[in-house]
VOPAGU-2260 file (C-alpha; in pm, 1 decimal, decimal comma):
REM VOPAGU-2260
SITE   aa  ch    i         X         Y         Z
SITE  MET   A    0     205,4    1918,1    2170,6
SITE  ASP   A    1     -16,4    1869,8    1866,4
SITE  HIS   A    2     -31,1    1530,8    1697,2
SITE  VAL   A    3    -226,4    1353,6    1422,5
SITE  GLY   A    4    -448,2    1050,3    1475,8
SITE  ILE   A    5    -630,4     806,3    1248,5
SITE  LEU   A    6   -1004,7     826,3    1306,9
SITE  SER   A    7   -1085,9     536,5    1073,7
SITE  GLU   A    8    -944,1     297,9     815,6
SITE  ALA   A    9   -1172,4     129,1     561,8
SITE  PHE   A   10   -1152,5     -67,2     239,2
SITE  TYR   A   11   -1354,9    -208,8     -47,0
SITE  LEU   A   12   -1273,7    -532,9    -229,2
SITE  PRO   A   13   -1484,9    -618,9    -536,3
SITE  PRO   A   14   -1683,0    -943,8    -492,6
SITE  ASP   A   15   -1564,4   -1123,5    -806,9
SITE  LYS   A   16   -1266,4   -1356,3    -764,2
SITE  LYS   A   17   -1013,4   -1525,2    -989,8
SITE  ARG   A   18    -811,0   -1829,7    -896,0
SITE  VAL   A   19    -436,5   -1773,7    -898,1
SITE  GLU   A   20    -378,3   -2093,6   -1093,8
SITE  ASP   A   21    -588,8   -1936,4   -1370,6
SITE  VAL   A   22    -385,9   -1616,3   -1345,6
SITE  PHE   A   23     -65,8   -1817,0   -1391,9
SITE  ARG   A   24    -215,3   -1996,4   -1692,0
SITE  ASP   A   25    -344,9   -1679,0   -1858,5
SITE  GLU   A   26     -23,7   -1484,8   -1802,3
SITE  SER   A   27     219,8   -1767,7   -1887,5
SITE  VAL   A   28     403,6   -1744,3   -1556,1
SITE  PRO   A   29     724,4   -1951,5   -1567,6
SITE  PHE   A   30     788,3   -2255,7   -1352,8
SITE  GLY   A   31    1113,3   -2313,7   -1169,9
SITE  THR   A   32    1290,5   -2226,9    -849,6
SITE  LEU   A   33    1428,7   -1890,1    -752,3
SITE  SER   A   34    1690,9   -1828,9    -483,6
SITE  LYS   A   35    1690,3   -2049,4    -173,3
SITE  ASN   A   36    1481,3   -2316,3    -350,4
SITE  ILE   A   37    1170,5   -2097,8    -363,9
SITE  ASP   A   38     927,7   -2174,6    -644,4
SITE  PHE   A   39     700,7   -1880,8    -731,1
SITE  GLN   A   40     398,5   -2090,5    -829,0
SITE  ARG   A   41     440,1   -2355,7    -560,4
SITE  ASP   A   42     520,7   -2134,4    -262,9
SITE  ILE   A   43     335,0   -1807,1    -312,9
SITE  GLY   A   44      50,4   -1902,8     -77,1
SITE  ILE   A   45    -222,0   -1711,5    -265,6
SITE  GLU   A   46    -522,9   -1909,9    -389,0
SITE  ASP   A   47    -745,2   -1638,2    -535,6
SITE  ILE   A   48    -764,9   -1262,9    -579,2
SITE  HIS   A   49   -1034,8    -996,6    -618,6
SITE  VAL   A   50   -1091,1    -873,7    -973,4
SITE  THR   A   51   -1323,1    -619,2   -1134,4
SITE  ASP   A   52   -1398,8    -435,6   -1456,5
SITE  GLU   A   53   -1485,1    -121,7   -1259,4
SITE  LEU   A   54   -1263,1     182,4   -1282,2
SITE  PRO   A   55   -1018,7     235,6    -994,7
SITE  SER   A   56   -1203,8     551,0    -889,0
SITE  VAL   A   57   -1514,9     341,6    -816,5
SITE  LEU   A   58   -1313,7     129,7    -571,7
SITE  ALA   A   59   -1159,0     438,1    -415,0
SITE  LEU   A   60   -1492,3     616,9    -376,7
SITE  GLU   A   61   -1655,0     323,4    -198,9
SITE  ALA   A   62   -1360,9     292,5      41,5
SITE  ALA   A   63   -1365,6     668,3     104,9
SITE  ARG   A   64   -1737,9     666,2     182,8
SITE  ARG   A   65   -1687,3     381,7     429,6
SITE  ALA   A   66   -1395,8     558,4     601,1
SITE  MET   A   67   -1597,2     878,3     641,5
SITE  ASP   A   68   -1898,5     688,2     774,1
SITE  GLN   A   69   -1684,3     500,7    1027,2
SITE  ALA   A   70   -1517,3     822,3    1137,9
SITE  GLY   A   71   -1850,3    1001,0    1167,1
SITE  VAL   A   72   -1730,2    1305,4     974,6
SITE  SER   A   73   -1932,7    1514,0     732,6
SITE  ALA   A   74   -1825,6    1623,6     385,7
SITE  GLU   A   75   -1788,7    1980,6     509,0
SITE  GLU   A   76   -1533,4    1875,6     771,8
SITE  ILE   A   77   -1278,0    1742,9     522,1
SITE  ASP   A   78   -1003,3    2001,3     462,9
SITE  LEU   A   79    -765,4    1793,6     252,9
SITE  VAL   A   80    -799,9    1502,0       9,2
SITE  VAL   A   81    -488,6    1301,8     -83,1
SITE  ASP   A   82    -464,8    1019,3    -337,2
SITE  PHE   A   83    -190,6     764,9    -261,6
SITE  THR   A   84    -268,2     518,3    -542,8
SITE  SER   A   85      56,6     383,4    -684,3
SITE  ILE   A   86     -35,0     257,1   -1033,9
SITE  PRO   A   87    -216,5     415,7   -1332,5
SITE  GLU   A   88    -576,2     508,9   -1259,0
SITE  ASP   A   89    -887,7     587,9   -1468,3
SITE  TYR   A   90    -675,0     809,4   -1692,8
SITE  VAL   A   91    -299,9     827,6   -1721,3
SITE  GLY   A   92    -195,5    1144,0   -1532,5
SITE  PRO   A   93     -55,5    1386,5   -1452,1
SITE  THR   A   94    -325,2    1625,2   -1573,1
SITE  TRP   A   95    -622,6    1426,2   -1444,7
SITE  SER   A   96    -682,0    1417,0   -1067,4
SITE  ALA   A   97    -840,2    1121,0    -892,5
SITE  ALA   A   98    -839,7    1330,6    -575,2
SITE  GLY   A   99   -1040,2    1593,4    -757,5
SITE  LEU   A  100   -1292,9    1332,5    -865,6
SITE  VAL   A  101   -1330,2    1208,5    -505,7
SITE  GLN   A  102   -1366,5    1567,3    -385,4
SITE  GLN   A  103   -1643,3    1630,1    -639,4
SITE  GLU   A  104   -1832,4    1301,8    -594,1
SITE  LEU   A  105   -1834,0    1322,4    -214,1
SITE  GLY   A  106   -1914,2    1693,8    -202,1
SITE  LEU   A  107   -1599,8    1789,9     -11,1
SITE  VAL   A  108   -1657,6    2158,0     -73,2
SITE  ASN   A  109   -1397,3    2286,7     175,0
SITE  ALA   A  110   -1113,8    2053,5      77,5
SITE  PHE   A  111    -799,7    2091,5    -128,0
SITE  SER   A  112    -717,3    1783,8    -337,9
SITE  THR   A  113    -376,9    1648,8    -438,3
SITE  ALA   A  114    -171,3    1327,6    -463,6
SITE  VAL   A  115     134,8    1167,0    -303,7
SITE  ASN   A  116     200,3     850,9    -500,6
SITE  THR   A  117     557,7     809,2    -619,3
SITE  GLY   A  118     658,6     553,2    -359,3
SITE  GLY   A  119     495,8     244,9    -508,2
SITE  CYS   A  120     350,3      32,7    -230,9
SITE  ALA   A  121     521,5     260,2      20,4
SITE  SER   A  122     301,5     549,1     -95,4
SITE  TYR   A  123      83,8     490,3     211,7
SITE  HIS   A  124     372,6     598,9     432,5
SITE  LEU   A  125     478,9     887,4     210,7
SITE  ALA   A  126     122,1    1017,7     219,3
SITE  LEU   A  127     102,0     978,9     598,6
SITE  LYS   A  128     431,2    1162,0     647,1
SITE  SER   A  129     339,5    1443,5     407,4
SITE  VAL   A  130     -12,8    1494,5     537,9
SITE  MET   A  131      96,7    1479,8     899,7
SITE  ALA   A  132     359,4    1748,0     835,1
SITE  LEU   A  133     103,9    1968,6     660,0
SITE  MET   A  134    -155,2    1927,5     933,8
SITE  LEU   A  135      92,3    2014,0    1206,7
SITE  CYS   A  136     206,2    2333,4    1036,4
SITE  ASP   A  137    -128,0    2460,8     904,0
SITE  ASP   A  138    -416,9    2532,1    1139,2
SITE  ASP   A  139    -657,2    2534,4     844,5
SITE  VAL   A  140    -607,4    2159,4     792,7
SITE  GLN   A  141    -777,9    1975,4    1077,1
SITE  THR   A  142    -922,7    1671,3     898,3
SITE  ALA   A  143    -788,0    1483,6     595,2
SITE  LEU   A  144    -913,9    1201,6     374,9
SITE  LEU   A  145    -649,7     973,7     219,8
SITE  PHE   A  146    -748,3     712,4     -38,8
SITE  ALA   A  147    -623,8     463,5    -297,2
SITE  GLY   A  148    -795,3     263,6    -570,1
SITE  ASP   A  149    -619,3       0,3    -780,2
SITE  ARG   A  150    -728,5    -213,2   -1070,9
SITE  THR   A  151    -439,9    -382,5   -1244,2
SITE  PRO   A  152    -487,7    -436,0   -1619,9
SITE  ASP   A  153    -607,6    -770,7   -1750,9
SITE  LEU   A  154    -319,5   -1014,9   -1798,4
SITE  ASN   A  155    -105,7    -806,5   -1562,6
SITE  LYS   A  156    -202,4    -946,2   -1223,0
SITE  THR   A  157     130,7   -1120,7   -1169,0
SITE  TYR   A  158     427,7    -926,3   -1037,1
SITE  TYR   A  159     675,8   -1206,2   -1093,4
SITE  PRO   A  160     874,5   -1303,9    -890,8
SITE  ILE   A  161     713,3   -1124,2    -593,7
SITE  THR   A  162     335,3   -1157,3    -577,4
SITE  VAL   A  163      -4,1   -1155,5    -747,2
SITE  ALA   A  164    -205,6    -833,9    -730,0
SITE  SER   A  165    -568,2    -798,0    -626,2
SITE  ASP   A  166    -800,5    -512,0    -722,3
SITE  GLY   A  167    -934,3    -298,6    -437,8
SITE  GLY   A  168    -957,7      36,4    -265,1
SITE  SER   A  169    -873,5     176,3      78,7
SITE  ALA   A  170    -911,4     500,4     271,3
SITE  LEU   A  171    -816,7     673,2     597,0
SITE  VAL   A  172    -952,8     972,7     782,1
SITE  LEU   A  173    -691,0    1167,2     978,8
SITE  ARG   A  174    -763,0    1437,6    1234,8
SITE  LYS   A  175    -538,8    1668,6    1430,3
SITE  ASN   A  176    -517,4    1570,8    1799,7
SITE  ALA   A  177    -749,1    1269,1    1764,3
SITE  ASP   A  178    -712,4    1020,1    2050,0
SITE  ARG   A  179    -745,3     712,7    1828,7
SITE  GLY   A  180    -459,8     585,0    1612,8
SITE  ARG   A  181    -200,6     842,3    1711,6
SITE  ILE   A  182      78,4     850,2    1450,7
SITE  LEU   A  183     394,8     857,5    1660,4
SITE  GLU   A  184     643,4     876,9    1374,0
SITE  VAL   A  185     691,5     787,2    1006,8
SITE  GLU   A  186    1032,3     704,4     860,8
SITE  THR   A  187    1120,5     650,9     494,1
SITE  ILE   A  188    1433,2     563,9     297,0
SITE  SER   A  189    1467,2     583,7     -80,1
SITE  ILE   A  190    1740,7     458,1    -314,4
SITE  GLY   A  191    1738,0     643,8    -643,1
SITE  ARG   A  192    1949,3     400,0    -843,0
SITE  LEU   A  193    1659,0     151,2    -819,6
SITE  HIS   A  194    1405,2     396,0    -963,7
SITE  ASP   A  195    1320,9     177,7   -1265,5
SITE  VAL   A  196    1329,7    -175,2   -1124,2
SITE  TRP   A  197     953,7    -178,5   -1181,3
SITE  TYR   A  198     809,5      40,6   -1453,9
SITE  VAL   A  199     516,7      99,8   -1688,8
SITE  PRO   A  200     656,8     168,7   -2039,7
SITE  GLY   A  201     378,5     391,7   -2176,2
SITE  LEU   A  202     327,6     486,3   -2540,2
SITE  GLN   A  203     633,3     711,0   -2543,2
SITE  ASN   A  204     858,2     404,4   -2501,3
SITE  ARG   A  205     704,3     209,6   -2788,4
SITE  LYS   A  206     969,3      46,6   -3006,3
SITE  PRO   A  207     988,0     131,4   -3376,2
SITE  ASN   A  208     699,1     -40,9   -3560,3
SITE  GLU   A  209     566,4    -183,8   -3231,8
SITE  GLU   A  210     189,9    -227,1   -3227,8
SITE  VAL   A  211       0,0      -6,8   -2984,9
SITE  THR   A  212    -153,1    -241,1   -2725,3
SITE  GLU   A  213    -264,3    -233,5   -2362,7
SITE  LYS   A  214      61,6    -406,7   -2271,0
SITE  LEU   A  215     236,2     -71,2   -2294,4
SITE  LEU   A  216      44,4      10,7   -1975,7
SITE  HIS   A  217     144,8    -312,7   -1801,5
SITE  MET   A  218     394,1    -332,7   -1516,3
SITE  TYR   A  219     736,1    -474,3   -1601,2
SITE  ALA   A  220    1043,6    -565,9   -1397,3
SITE  LYS   A  221    1411,2    -539,2   -1479,5
SITE  MET   A  222    1495,7    -877,8   -1334,3
SITE  ASP   A  223    1872,7    -832,2   -1336,0
SITE  LYS   A  224    1839,5    -504,2   -1147,5
SITE  PHE   A  225    1589,0    -659,7    -907,6
SITE  ASN   A  226    1810,8    -958,8    -830,4
SITE  GLU   A  227    2132,5    -757,5    -800,5
SITE  GLY   A  228    1997,5    -436,0    -647,5
SITE  VAL   A  229    1693,8    -518,7    -434,8
SITE  ILE   A  230    1723,2    -876,7    -310,6
SITE  PRO   A  231    2062,1    -840,4    -133,3
SITE  ILE   A  232    1954,1    -533,8      66,6
SITE  ASN   A  233    1577,4    -568,2     104,8
SITE  PHE   A  234    1549,6    -691,7     462,7
SITE  ARG   A  235    1853,5    -496,1     574,1
SITE  MET   A  236    1669,2    -183,8     461,3
SITE  PHE   A  237    1356,3    -292,4     650,2
SITE  GLY   A  238    1568,9    -323,0     962,8
SITE  LYS   A  239    1732,5      13,0     899,0
SITE  VAL   A  240    1407,0     203,3     855,9
SITE  MET   A  241    1249,0      45,0    1165,0
SITE  ASP   A  242    1558,8     108,2    1375,8
SITE  ARG   A  243    1570,6     472,0    1270,6
SITE  LEU   A  244    1207,4     517,9    1362,0
SITE  LEU   A  245    1242,1     351,5    1703,3
SITE  LYS   A  246    1556,6     549,6    1782,6
SITE  LYS   A  247    1370,6     876,5    1720,2
SITE  LEU   A  248    1106,4     766,5    1969,2
SITE  ASP   A  249    1355,0     624,4    2222,7
SITE  MET   A  250    1185,6     285,3    2186,8
SITE  SER   A  251    1292,7     -67,3    2095,3
SITE  HIS   A  252    1131,7    -361,6    1917,1
SITE  ASP   A  253    1031,9    -493,1    2260,0
SITE  ASP   A  254     794,3    -197,0    2284,7
SITE  VAL   A  255     612,0    -294,0    1963,6
SITE  ASP   A  256     294,8    -496,6    2019,6
SITE  TYR   A  257     201,7    -583,8    1662,1
SITE  TYR   A  258     330,9    -561,9    1302,4
SITE  ILE   A  259     142,8    -490,5     980,8
SITE  TYR   A  260     331,0    -615,6     674,8
SITE  PRO   A  261     236,7    -642,8     304,1
SITE  THR   A  262      67,2    -953,4     169,6
SITE  PHE   A  263     329,0   -1049,7     -88,5
SITE  SER   A  264     378,0   -1424,5     -34,7
SITE  THR   A  265     415,0   -1690,5     232,8
SITE  TRP   A  266     792,3   -1710,8     186,3
SITE  ASP   A  267     833,0   -1334,3     210,2
SITE  GLN   A  268     626,0   -1314,2     529,0
SITE  ALA   A  269     812,8   -1609,2     679,3
SITE  TYR   A  270    1149,7   -1450,0     605,4
SITE  PHE   A  271    1039,2   -1119,8     757,1
SITE  MET   A  272     941,3   -1296,5    1080,8
SITE  LYS   A  273    1261,3   -1501,8    1089,3
SITE  LYS   A  274    1483,0   -1201,1    1016,3
SITE  PHE   A  275    1338,6    -994,9    1301,9
SITE  GLY   A  276    1265,3   -1276,3    1549,6
SITE  LEU   A  277     887,2   -1239,0    1535,4
SITE  THR   A  278     628,6   -1504,8    1611,2
SITE  PRO   A  279     318,8   -1549,1    1389,5
SITE  ASP   A  280      91,2   -1401,1    1656,8
SITE  LYS   A  281     278,2   -1070,8    1618,5
SITE  VAL   A  282     231,6   -1026,7    1240,8
SITE  TYR   A  283     -91,0   -1013,9    1039,9
SITE  THR   A  284     -63,9   -1281,6     770,2
SITE  SER   A  285    -407,3   -1446,3     738,4
SITE  ALA   A  286    -527,3   -1221,3     453,8
SITE  LEU   A  287    -275,4   -1351,9     201,9
SITE  ARG   A  288    -450,4   -1673,0      98,8
SITE  HIS   A  289    -772,0   -1524,9     -37,9
SITE  ARG   A  290    -664,6   -1176,4    -138,5
SITE  GLY   A  291    -303,4   -1148,1    -240,2
SITE  HIS   A  292    -136,9    -809,8    -267,8
SITE  VAL   A  293    -350,3    -493,4    -293,5
SITE  GLN   A  294     -61,1    -260,1    -365,2
SITE  GLU   A  295     -33,8      30,7    -117,3
SITE  SER   A  296    -375,7     -60,9      27,9
SITE  ASP   A  297    -227,8    -367,6     201,2
SITE  MET   A  298    -130,7    -154,9     498,0
SITE  VAL   A  299    -478,3      -7,3     543,1
SITE  ILE   A  300    -667,7    -333,2     484,8
SITE  ASN   A  301    -445,2    -547,6     706,0
SITE  TYR   A  302    -461,9    -290,4     985,2
SITE  ALA   A  303    -842,1    -265,2     961,3
SITE  GLU   A  304    -888,2    -642,3     964,6
SITE  ALA   A  305    -648,2    -686,7    1255,8
SITE  VAL   A  306    -848,4    -429,0    1454,1
SITE  ASP   A  307   -1178,8    -600,6    1367,7
SITE  GLN   A  308   -1037,4    -937,9    1477,3
SITE  GLY   A  309    -916,4    -801,8    1811,1
SITE  LEU   A  310    -550,5    -854,2    1723,6
SITE  ILE   A  311    -481,5    -482,2    1767,9
SITE  LYS   A  312    -616,1    -338,3    2091,4
SITE  PRO   A  313    -645,4      17,3    2226,2
SITE  GLY   A  314    -305,9     136,3    2344,9
SITE  ASP   A  315    -105,9    -108,8    2131,7
SITE  ALA   A  316     203,6      18,1    1952,9
SITE  VAL   A  317     166,4    -101,1    1592,6
SITE  MET   A  318     456,6    -104,2    1346,1
SITE  VAL   A  319     333,7     -70,3     986,8
SITE  VAL   A  320     607,5    -145,9     733,0
SITE  SER   A  321     631,0    -170,0     356,5
SITE  ASN   A  322     858,4    -129,9      59,5
SITE  GLY   A  323     768,7       4,3    -280,5
SITE  ALA   A  324     896,1      32,1    -633,1
SITE  GLY   A  325    1069,2     355,3    -697,1
SITE  PHE   A  326    1244,7     245,2    -462,0
SITE  ALA   A  327    1154,3     303,0     -98,6
SITE  TRP   A  328    1133,0     132,4     239,1
SITE  SER   A  329     910,0     281,3     505,2
SITE  ALA   A  330     776,2     232,8     856,9
SITE  ALA   A  331     517,0     402,9    1074,6
SITE  LEU   A  332     451,9     350,9    1443,6
SITE  ILE   A  333      92,4     401,9    1546,7
SITE  ARG   A  334     -42,7     406,6    1902,7
SITE  HIS   A  335    -382,6     250,5    1856,3
């Protein structure tokens, strides 16, 4: 039976850094404890993040080049280009296509370009699921390039009360029937009533007589909806999506060798491990301190670093999980 494998995963993080304490100062992040005596500033566990003035497409292009080089594929071999960036890019879409730019700049003359990016930080999984389905039903699509490039606006690096965002790009090369990184299954769950917990207002939502500023393109949270709608169910939904996936494969958590989880915060990672009875050697957490959260690229970057560090070995079953504004929870099981 045909399947889809991941030939390579690569990323690019800009060299400039900003200390998180300076982010908190510049963005007037509040002090004080949240639920369960968690203090956002005290307990986040992030010391600095990557920042840049470059356009997001520059980050995405560099990651895409690296992924293609690692996979050893030529421009002519790419049949499909998919953008899974979750926040506004060089221009505010939908008419402009970052995938089209990548196709042009890399000379992907045989590719079709599109985007799958309405799942927030779960867009990685939505793109995997969509591309895998397309590849398995269309013999003309043998090799695909997936990419993301994020640069959060100045004074919008903090996603209070969850995390601090880093700028960066990531990319994957997928190929039908590749031996490496076989995607066993992808499962997603969405809850529509939480569609606007996180949102970017845009000019169309400007209040009467409100000045036009960049802040209309900043990310905002409806804190009451977040606290009442997301917090009570968040980890239950993680369990639900993982259980669904494992049931489809007739597997259990005992069959999973390693977990890739977003770099949100130390308390979030600790709760994830406690909730599902996981030890620190089973979950990649070391990237949090000096990077923070790179949106949907967390899953690609953490996976790539875990492979480089020998934490993921050939044959391992790797559970890659995330949630994302919009609102979705997702999981993929990959046989490395």
